[in-house]
N, C-alpha and C positions, 0 to 999 in steps of 0.2 A: 601387403600395408605394415606402417612403421608405426607399433602401440605404444603409447607412453606407458612406461610402469606405474607411475601415478595413479594410470586409468583401472589397474587391475587389483582388485582389492579378494585377496584372500579370510578374511576376516571381520568381520563387523558388527559390535554390539555396543549398542549406546552412543556414547562419543568414542570405545575405543576403535580403532578402524587400520586396518595392516595390511597395507597394498605392498607391492611388487616391489617398489622404490622401498622401504623400509625394510622388508624382507630382504631383499640382496646385498642391503645398506648393512649388516647386522652379516648377514656369512662372511661378511667380506673382513670385516671389523674379526669376525673371530677366526678367517683366513692368515691376515697378517696378525693376531696374536700370539696363533698357536706357531709360525714362523720365525719370529721374531724371540718368543720362547725357546725353539729348537735353535737357533742359532747364539745365543747369548748366555744361552746356561753355561757353559762351559770356559767365560772370561777367563784369561788371565792375564796376570802385570810384570810377569817375569818372558825370557827372552824365548822363551819355548811355546811358541801358542803355534795354534794350526793354519790352515792354509785358509779356512771361513772364518777365524779372526783378521786373519794377513787381510784378505778382502774386503771385512764389514770394517777397520781402521782406514783401508786404505779409499775408502769411499766417502767416510766423513770427513776424513783429509780433502777430497776434493770439493767435500757441499762445502765445507768451513770455507776455503781457500775462495769457491763460488760466490758468496753470500756476505765477505769481507770485500772483495773486487767490486761488488755492486755495491751494497752501500757504504764502502768507504770505514767499517765502523766494527767493533770487536763480536764475529758472530756466534759466541759463544750463546749467548738470550734468546738470539733469530731459532738456533739450530732447530731445537726442538717441535716448534709451531711450523714452519717453513718445511719441515723433514713430512712433516707428519700428513700435508696437504699436498705434498707433494707425492708419497706413496702413493696415498690414500688414490687419489686421482687416477694414480698410473697403472696400478693394479684392477684396477675396476676395468678400464679398459683391456687390461691382455686378462684378465678374466673372461670377458665374451667372447672369447672362441671358444670356448667348452659351452657345446651344444646347453639349449636351457641354460643357463646363465643370462640376467636381466642385466646391464652396467646400469648402478645408481645411477652413474653421470647424467645419460639417456632422457633425466626427471630433470627438468624445471628446478621444481623443489631440491633437489641436492645443490645445486650446481649455485641458487639462491643462498642455498644454510652454506655454504662452503665462501660464498662472499660476502652475509653477513658474520662470519666468525675472521675477516679480513677485516671487515669496518670497526668489529669492533674491539681486533688488536691493534688497530694504528692509535687509538688516544694511550688505550692500556700501558702500550710501551712509550709511548711519549711522554704519559707524567712519568714515569715509571723512570721515566731515564733523565728529563731536561725539568720536572716538575711543574703540578697545575700552569701555576702562572706564563712561565712561559710560553706551555702548547697552548694556551690559549691565545697566547701573543699572535701567532702562528697565522690567526682566523682576519688577521688586521694588516695584514702585511701586504702589498706595500702600506696601502694606505689603507683607513678605519672605511673608505668607500667598497673595499671590495669584500666586506664580512659575508655580505648574504651570497653573493658569489661561493667564496671558498666553501660554505658552510652547504652549497647546491650541488659545488664541485662533490663535493665528500660523497653525496648520497646517488649523483649520475657515476662516478666510477667505480660504487659496487653492484650498481645493473647492468653496467657495463662490463665488470668479471664473468658474471651471471648470465647472461646472454653469449656472451663469446667461446665461449666453455659450451654451454647447450648446445649453441648453436653448430659448431663443430663435427658434436659427436655425435647429434643427432644428424646434417648432412651426412656424412660417411652412410648410413644406416637406410636413408634413402636412393641415395645413389646406389646402393646392394641391392636391394627391395626389386628396383627398376630394372636392374642386370639382368637380377634370377629370372625378370619375367618374360624378357627379352630374350640373353642368350646364354649358350648352356655354365655347367657349373665351372671351369673353370677359370673365365676370366675376372668372375667376382666372387671367387677365395681369392686371387690377386689384390682385387680390389680392398679386399677383408682386410687384405696385410698390408698396405697402406694404411689403410684407416688406424690400424694398430701403430704405427707409424706415427702418425697425425695426432691420434689420443696421447700418444709417449710427448710430444712438440710440445699439446694446450697444458697438458701437468709441468712441462720446463717452465712458457710462459707466463699460466697462472702462479706457480710460485715465484717469478722474477717479479713481475708482479706486485705479488703481496713483498715480497722484501723493500721496492721500491715506495710503495706504498708508506712501511713502518716506517724505512730508515727518513723520508722524509720530514715526517711526524718529532723525529729530534734530533733535524737539525733544528742548533739555537743557533741563528745568525742578530 
């Protein structure tokens, strides 16, 4: 049986409710904070840098090029937001191999929250880069008749982002549970490894779609 982490309640008092989704989200954030601090506390600007810093710089250059290639815009403003989403989703998937760890992205609450972040990031980046007037004009293109449809599309793609990520994460868990009840240990392990690969791909796709939506809002045609 696959359990939705939002249904596991660790603490509840009045309006305060701590579920597995919330608990493991904070655990993931703390782990990422510790790792980030350990990797960046000794950064240097001279030529004598560590191998770890070289890897980080190479990774950032690669991400910048990826964002520039997709958006055809300056990637500097997008990098913090998009890379944070990617790293969080990827880390949640990778940490799920630890016994007892419940991936936050296995909850629809988490995927909806991530999609909402993208939903609000689109107008924030759009207004910041091309101004409020030009951003609002995009909702009337190619004609004012399209205004309600363009507004609906903003909400529909947010729902699509949330459901796509949630569905792919949960589908792997369902397959593993079914196989564990039918086939011995080895085959489900292979499926779990494939699930990790799927999770990494989903983190990439989610981030790519976020870039596409934000970049589209910054176009002033």
